[in-house]
N, C-alpha and C positions, 0 to 999 in steps of 0.2 A: 437474642442474647449475644452480646459481643464477647468474643474470646480474645483477650488481650495478651500481649507479650508480658512476660514475668508471671503468668498465671498457669496453674495446673488444672486441666479439665479431664473429667472421667466420663466415658460413655459406657453404659451398661446395657446389655441386651443379649438374649439368647439367639440361637440360629434362626434365621428367617424373621427376626423381629423388626428389621429395618436398620439395624445398627450399622451394617456395612455400607448401606446406601447413604446414610447420614454422614458416615466417615468420608465417603467419596465426595459428597456435596461440600463438606467443609474444606477438603483439599482444593476444590475448584475455586474457593473463595480466598485462598491463601497464596501469597506471592512468593514467600520464602519458607521452604520447608524441606526436611529430610523425613521421608516416610518409610518406616520399617514394615514390610508387607510380606509376612511369612507364607500366606496363602496365595500370593501372586494374583490378587483380584482387584488391585487398584492401578489406575493409570490415566489420570486426567490429561486432556489435550495439553501439549506443551511440556509434559514431564519427560525427564531423561532417566535412564536406568543404568547406574554405574555398575561396572563389572567387579570392582573390588574397592576396599576402603580408600585406597590411594586416589581412585578416580573421583571421589566425592569432592575433594578440594580442587582438583583440576577442573572439573565441571563448574564449580562455584566461581572460580577465578575467570572463567569464560562467560559468566553471566547466566549459567544454567542453575537457577536457584529453586527449581521445583524438581526434586529428585525422589524416585521410588526405588527402594532397595529390595531385591529379591534374591534369595539364596536357598539352595537345597543340598544338604540339610542346613537349616538356619539354627545352628547351635548357639549356646550362650557365648562361647569363645568368639564366634564370628560376630555376634551381636556386639560384643565388647569393642571390637575393632571399629565398627561403624559408629558406635557411640563416642569413641575417642575422636573420630573425625568431626562429628557434630560438635564436640566440645571445643573445637577451634573456631567455631563460627559465632557471630553475634547477630542479634535481631533476626532470629530464625526460630521456627517451630519444629519440634520433634513430634511426629505422629507415630505412635507405637500401637499397631493393631495386634489383636490376639495376645495381649500382654501376659495372659495366664500361661503362655508357652514357656515363659522364663521366670515368672515370679509366683509367689503365694503370699499369704498374710505375713509370713515370717521369713521369707527368702526374697532377696532382691540382688541382681547382679551388682557387684561393687562399683563398677563405673557408672551405672545408672543411679545408684545411691548418691554418688558424688555429684552428679549433674543436678539431681533434685535439690541437694543441700546447698550447692554453691552456684552452679552455672545458670540456672533458670533466673535467679535474681540478679546476679552480678553482671551477666552478659546480656541481659534483657532478652531472654529466650523464653519460649513457651513450650509446655508439654501437653499433648492431647493423647490420652491413653484409652484404649478400648478393651473391654473384657466382658465375660459373661455375667459374673456376679461380683458383688462388693467383697466377699470373703476371699476372692482371688487377687485382690489388690493389696500390695504391701502396706503395712501400717503407716510407714513414713509418708507415703504418697497420699493415702486416704485421709490422714489427719491434716494435710496441707492443701487439699483440693479446694479450688476456688469456684469451679463451675461443674454442676452435675447435669448430665443428660441421660435420663433413665427410661428405658422402654418397659413394657408390661413385665411385672416382676412377680413370679409365683412362689419364690422360695421364702416361706415365712420363718424358716429356721436359720436364716442368714443373720447371725447376731451382729455382724458389723453393720449391715444395712439397718437393722432394727434400732441401733444406738445412734445413728447419725441424725443430726438435728436439721431437718428439712420441713418447712411448713407444708402441711397437707400431703405429706409423702404417701399416705395411705392410698392415694389415687393411683399409684403405679400398680397396686394389686387389684384394682378394679377395672383397668383399661382392657379393652379387647386386644388380645395378643396379635390378632390379624389386621388391626387397624393402622399399623405403622405409626402410632402416636407415641409421644415421649414426654416426660416431665422435665422441665428445665428449672434450674435454680442457681443463682449466683450468690455465693456466701458473703453478703455484705449486710450491714445493719439496716433493718427495715425492709429487706427484700422479701418478696413472696414467690412461690413457685407457680409455674404456668404449664398447662398441658398444650403441646403443640403437635402439629401433624395433620394429615399424614406427611411423611417425609417427602421433601421435594426431590424428585428424581433428576439428576443432572442430565442436561441435554444429550450428551454423548452416550448415555445409557438407554435412551428411549428408543 
C-alpha cells in the first residue's frame, strides 16, 4: 500500500505486535520526515537527532530531511514546539509514535489539530500516527484517516473500531498476535482490505 503525501495513516497495535518494527520500516522508505519518538526506539541509517525545535529547520536547510525527535520528558508543550517547526515545512511526513501519550478520543493538542485541519492538505504533507487502539485516536484524525494498518486486535469493546467501515475487518480479531501480521486498507471507492506480513524487519535491525 502506498502512503502518499496529503494522507493520514494510522497504525494500531499492542506492545510486541510488530507495530514499532513496521513504523521503523516505513521510516526507512521515506526521504523527508520528522519523527516524534517518545520512547527513543527509532533511528534509521542517515537520520539526525535535533537537540531542540530550532535545530529542526537548521538541519532541514542543510539537507538533513530525515529527523528523529527524542525528548525526556516529552511533554505536550515540548511536542507543540516541534509541531510548529514541522508546520513550516512542505512535502514532508510527520511520524507520530505512541500518539496516545498526548491524545485521546476527545483531546488533541491544539497545534496538531491545526496541522491536521490545514497543513496536511495545503502544504502537501502526510501524517503517520501509531497508537495501541482506535479509541485512543482523536475523533478528528480517525474520521479523516486514509490508510489503516492494524495488527491483531483483541478489544471487542472498542466502539470506535467497531464503527469504522473496513471490508473484512473482522480478520484483525482472528490473526495470531505473535505472527506480526497486519491488515491494510486504503479508504477509496472499491478498495478491499489485505492481510500482510510478517512485518519486514529493516536491515539495520537484523
